[in-house]
LOROGU-702845 format. One record per residue: residue in one letter; x, y, z of N, C-alpha, C in turn. Coordinates in steps of 0.2 Angstrom, whole numbers, plus 5000, padded with zeros to 4 digits. Layout:
N
aXYZXYZXYZ;...
end
This chain:
282
m518253985960518154055959518754095956;i518654125950519154165947519154235949;k519654255952519754325955519954375949;v519654435948519754475942519954545945;c520354575941520554645941520254685935;m519854735936519654775930520054835929;v520354845923520754905922520454945917;g520255005919519955055914519155055915;l518955105917518255115919517855165915;g517955155908517655195904516955165903;k516655185897515955155896515955075895;t516355055892516454975891516654945897;g517154975900517454945906516954945912;s516554995913516055005918515554945917;v515254935911514754885910515054815911;i515654805910515954735911516054725919;a516254785922516354775930515654765933;k515154795931514454785933514254715933;n514354685927514254615925514654565930;l515254585931515654545935515454535942;l515154595945514854595951514254555952;k513954535947513354485947513554415946;s514154405944514354335942514454295948;k514254225947514354175952514954145952;d515354145947515954105947516554155945;l516454215944516954265943516954315949;k517454335952517454385958517854445957;l517554495956517954565955518254585961;v518954585962519254605968519654665968;m519754695961520154755961519854795955;a519954865955519754905949520254955949;l520554965943521155015942520955075938;c521255125939521155185935521855225934;s521855275931522555305930522655345936;p523355355938523555395944523255465944;g522955485949522655555949522055565946;s521755515944521055515941520555535946;e519955565945519455585949519155525952;k519255465949518855405951519255375956;e519955385957520355355962520055365969;g520055315973519855315980519055305981;k518755315976517955305976517755235976;d517255215980516955145980516755135972;l516855075970516655055963515955065962;g515555055967514755055966514555125965;e514955175968514755245966514855265959;l515355235956515455255949514955215944;l514755155947514255115943513555125944;n513455175949512755195951512355135954;t512755095958512455045961512655045968;r512554985972512654985979513454985980;d513555005987514255005988514554935988;t515154925985515454865984516054845988;g516254895992516854875996517554875992;i517454885985518054895981518254965980;l518754985982518955055981519455055975;v519255105970519655115964520255135966;m520855105963521555125965521855145958;g522355195959522755215954523255165952;s523455155946523955105943524655115946;d524855175949525455175952525555135959;k524955115961524955075967524754995966;l524854985959524654915957525054855960;s525754865961526154805963525954785970;d525854835975525754825982525054795982;n524554815978523854795979523754725976;l524254705971524154635968524454585973;k524854605978525054565983524554555988;l524154605989523554595994522954565991;y522754575985522154545982522254485978;k522754475975522954415971522454395966;p522354445961521854425956522154365951;d521754325948522054275943522054305936;v521554355935521554375928521454455928;a521754495924521554565923521254575917;v520754615917520354635910520554705909;d520854715903521154785902520754825896;f520354875898520054915893520254995895;s520955005894521255065896521455105890;t522155115889522455145883523055105882;p523355105875523855065874524455075878;d524655135879525255155884525155125891;a524555135894524455115900524455035901;c524155005896524054935895524754905895;v525254925891525854895891526254905897;h526254965900526554985906526354935912;n525654935913525354885918525454815917;m525554795911525554725909526254695912;e526754725912527354705915527254685922;v526954735926526854725933526354665934;f525854655930525454595931525854535929;a526254535924526654475922527054455928;k527354505931527854485937527454455942;h526854465943526454435948526054375946;k526154355939525854295936525154305936;v524954365934524254375933524054375925;n523654335923523454325916523054385914;m522954395907522654455905522154445899;v521554485899521154485893521254555891;i521454575885521654635883521154655877;g520654705879520154725875520354795872;t520854825874521154895872521354885865;t521254935861521454945854521954995853;g522155005847522655055844523355045846;f523554985847524254975848524654985842;t525255015843525755015838526054945837;k526454935831526754875830527254855835;s527654905838528154895843527854875850;q527254905851526854885857526654815857;e526354795851526154725850526754675851;q527354695849527954655849528154655857;r528054705860528254705867527754665871;i527154665870526654615873526854545872;e526954525866527154455864527854445868;s528254485869528854475873528754465880;i528354505883528154495890527854425891;v527354405887527054345887527554285888;k528054295883528554235883529054245889;q529254305891529754315896529454285903;y528854305904528554285911528054225911;k527954195905527554135904526854145907;i526554195905525854205907525354195901;g524754195902524254185897523854255895;v523754265889523454325887522954315881;v522354345882521954345876521954415873;m522154425867522154485863521454485860;a521054535861520354535859520154615857;p520354635851520154705849519454715848;n519054665848518354665849518154595852;i517854605858517754545862517054525862;t516654555858515954525857515954465853;l515454415855515454355852515254355844;g514754395843514554395836515054425831;v515454475833515854505828516454455827;n516654415831517154365830516954305826;v516254295826516054245821516054275814;v515854335814515854375807516654365804;k517054385809517754385807517954315804;f517754265808517954195806517554175799;v516954195799516554175793516854215787;s517154275788517454315783518054275780;e518454245784518954205782518754155778;l518254115780518054065776517754085769;v517354135769517054165763517554185758;s518154215761518654245756519054195753;s519054135756519454075753519054045748;l518354055748517954025743517854075737;l517754135739517654185734518354225733;f518854195731519554215732519654275727;d519254285721519354335717518854395717;y518454395723517954445724518354505727;d518154565726518454625729518154625736;v518554655741518354655748518354735750;e517854755753517754815756517554805764;i517854845768517654835775517454905778;s516854915781516754975784516554965792;e516755015796516555015803516355075806;a515955075811515655135814515655135821;h515855185825515955185832515755255834;h515655265841515455325844516055375843;r515755435844516255495842516855505847;n516855465852517455475857517955425856;k517855375851518355325850518955355846;k519555345849520155385846520455345840;d520555285840520855245835520455235829;s520755245823520355235817520855215811;p520655155808520055115808520155075815;s519555045816519554995822520054945822;g520254915828520654855828520354795825;t519654795826519254735823519254735815;a519254795812519254805805519854775802;i520454795806521054775804521154695805;k520854675810520954605812520554565806;i519954585804519554555799519954555792;a520254615791520654615784521254575784;d521554565790522154525791521954445790;s521354435793521154365792520954345785;i520754395781520554385774521254375770;l521754415772522354405768522654335770;k522554315776522854245778522454195774;a521854195774521454145770521654145763;r521854205760522054205753522754195752;k523154185757523854175757524254225754;i524054295756524354355754524754375760;k525354395759525854415764525854485765;e525754525760525854595761525154635761;r525054675766524454715766524454765761;n523854775758523754825753523054855755;f523054895760522454925763522354995761;i521755015759521655085757521155115762;y521355165765520955195770520455245768;d519855245769519355295767519355315760;r519655275756519655295749519855365747;s520455385751520755445750521155455744;m521255405741521655405734521255395728;v521455425723521055415717521455375712;h521255315711521555275706521155215705;k521255175700520955115698521055065704;r520555025705520654975711521254925708;e521654905713522154855712521954785714;d522254735711522154665714522354665721;n522054625725522154615732522154675736;e521754725734521654785738521054775742;i521154795748520554795753520454865755;g519854895754519654955757519354955764;i519555005768519355005775519055075776;s518455085778518255155779517955155786;s517955215789517755225796517255285797;i516755275802516355325804516355335812;r516455395814516455415821515855465822;a515355445826514755485826514355465832;g514055515836513655505841513755445846;g513355405848513455355853513455285850;i513655275843513655215840514055165844;v513755105846514155055850514655025846;g514454995840514954965835514554935830;v514754945824514554915818515154895813;h515154835811515654815806515254775800;k515454795794515154765788515754745783;v515654685781516154655776515754645769;i516054675764515754655757516254625753;f515954565750516354525745515954535738;a516254575734515854595727516254565721;g515854525717516054505711515754535705;e515854515699515554555694514854545693;n514554495696513854475695513454475701;d513754465707513454465713513854485719;m513554495725513854515731513654475737;v514154465742513954435748514154495754;e513654505758513854555764513754525770;l514154535775514154515782514154575786;t513754575791513654635795513554615803;h513954645807513854635814513654705817;q513154705822513054775825512954755832;s513254795837513154785844512654835846;f512054805849511554855852511754885858;s512154855862512354885869512954855871;r513254885876513954855878513854795882;e513254775884513154705887513554655883;a513554655876513854605872514554605873;f514954655875515654655877515754615884;a515254625888515254595895515254515894;e514854495890514754425889515354395886;g515654425881516254405878516854405883;a516854465887517454465892517354405897;k516754395899516754335904516954265901;k516854255895517054195892517854195891;a518054255890518854255889519154245896;i518854275901519154265908519154195909;r518654155908518554085910519054045906;f519154065900519654035895520354035897;i520554095899521254115900521554095907;a521054085912521254075919521654005919;g522354015921522753955922523153935915;k523053975910523353955904524053995903;k524453975898525054015896525054025888;g525254075886525354095879524854145877;m524954155870524454205867523854175863;y523354205864522654175861522254235859;d521754225855521254275853520554245854;m520054275851519454255852519254195848;d519554185843519454115839519554055844;d520154065848520254015853519754005858;v519554065861519054065866518454035864;l518154045858517554025855517653955852;n518253935851518453865848518153855841;l518153915837517853915831518153865826;k518753855826519053815821518853735822;t518853715828518553655830517853645828;v517453695829516753695828516653685820;l517053715816517053715809517253645807;q517753615809518053555807517553495809;n517253505815516753455817516153455812;y515953515810515353525806515553495799;l516153505796516353475790516353405790;m516653375795516653305796516053275796;e515553305800514853275800514553275794;d514653335790514353345784514553295779;y515253275779515553235774515353165776;a515253145782514953075784514253065782;i513853115782513153115779513153095772;i513653135768513653125761513953055760;
end
């Protein structure tokens, strides 16, 4: 049984928490909110509109003491960049691995996360989008971009009106994976086509929509002179995030080092095995 601490009880965090309560091999033992939040001290079940759970939501200022008491194996973070980095060091000191679904980190915050992982020798899955389908789209985008290396690339993403960071971490991750496949070292991202100029070589356009209750849509277009390939992922509900989170928790438990959802889903090995089988048939 893997013991889990849920950090952040917004829309996505709440859905993940509710799913963890139903799991047979994952046990939710802690739920964390920001100090002074109206959620602090309430039974988690009250916030999730379900039965009493016996899990009282606690402020992050009490994290260290409660980690000694409940001893979770993995923390799942869907909070804010500042809160995540601050709490991560406390988790790391107690040898608690993490699944980080929070987005909007600065470069220095990303470097700090990597430093904490190395210093305390813990395991972390960095997942700007934890849904299974969108990570397959990211992986396939990398493959397509290496085959259609001279095609122009445009990425668009849409999320609910309350999402603060723009563009999404997933869109940036997809764009970076395309650069990697094409062996391009420097980013040349154009956001929302705010500049008026002729398209440059190796330029990737990224556009964003923030409206209503859109859960998440990501679209990647590879356009040549005579044809176009389009890859799209759309989340219908936040249950998709919960399924991805559970896979990531099971993967990172007991591990050390930095990982992403490609590692969780073992996508590179799947592709290699497919190519080997295909070659053997030929």
